[in-house]
N, C-alpha and C positions, 0 to 999 in steps of 0.2 A: 250465785249462778247468773246474776241480771249485770251484773259489770262485766263479768267474763264476757258475756253476751256483747258487751257492750262497746269491748276493746277490741276485741275479734271483731266488731262491725267498721273501726273504725277500720286495724290494718287492711283489711278488703278495699277500706276504701283510697287509703293509700295506696296501697298495688293495682290498685285500676287506677289510679293518677301514675303511677311509673309506665304500668304499661301502655298510659296514653302516651306519656313524652318519650318516650321508644319508639312507639310508633310516627308519632308527627316528627320529629327525625328523619326515620324513614323512611318517610312520605318528603321532606325534604330533598331526601337524595337516594332518587329508589332505586340505582345498582349493591347501594349495601343496603345490610341490615346491619340496622340501628341497635345492639341490644347491650343497654349498661349495669354493669354490675351492683350491686349493693356497694361493695367497697367505695367505686368512686363515687353514685351518691353520697355515703358519709365524709369523702374526702373532700366531694367540693363542698358539701354544706356546712362540717364542722371537724378542718382537723385535729383542734386541740383534745376533745371528747375519742375519738380513734385513737389517739397516742395514748391519752391516759388509760384505755380501755384497755390496752395494748402491752402497756407497761406492767397494768395493775393481777392481768391475767396471768404472763412470765413472771413474775414476783411474787404475787402469793397463791396462784394455782401449780402450774408447770410450766418450764418454760415450752417446750416441745408440744403442748397443746396449744398455741396462737401460731405458729408458721405451718405444718401440715390438713391442720383440724378445723380450725374457724377460719382461717383464709381459702383455704376450698369453698365454703361453706358461704364466707362472704362475696368466692367471687363466681356465682349465679347471678343469675337475674336478676334484679330489686323488687320487680314484681313477681318472683317464684317465692320469693326467699319472706319478702310481707305474706304474699296471698297464702303459706303454709301456713306462715303462725295462724293467721287471723283463722282457718279454715279449725286449725289443734284448737284456739280457744275457743271458738265459739261450739265447737264441740264439745268440750270438756265446762263447757256453760250453759247445756242443752236442758233440756227440760226433760225429767227422766219420769219415765211411767212406771205408775203402781201397779202389778201383777199380783193378782191375785189364785192362791192356789185352793183349791179345794178338795178333799182326801175323802174317800169314802170308810 
């Protein structure tokens, strides 16, 4: 549980960094809103792993899973994708309360 919360926190921190990155690029050119997709970040940071993930998904799972499904998710803003993953991991790793039910 702790590991899920910790990983979720890291994803949320990286999502905030991506949001600040887009914000500073927008402040540099106030006429245009800059929204960088997760795919653009992945392409600029490590293109070889992107190609490896694409070929692995197309060969091992299904070719149509990459093009319409994952490219639409990866085309979303990076801060939104990373934030959603972080919130999901944080929710899955939450501390659950014990519920006592008494019957008469």
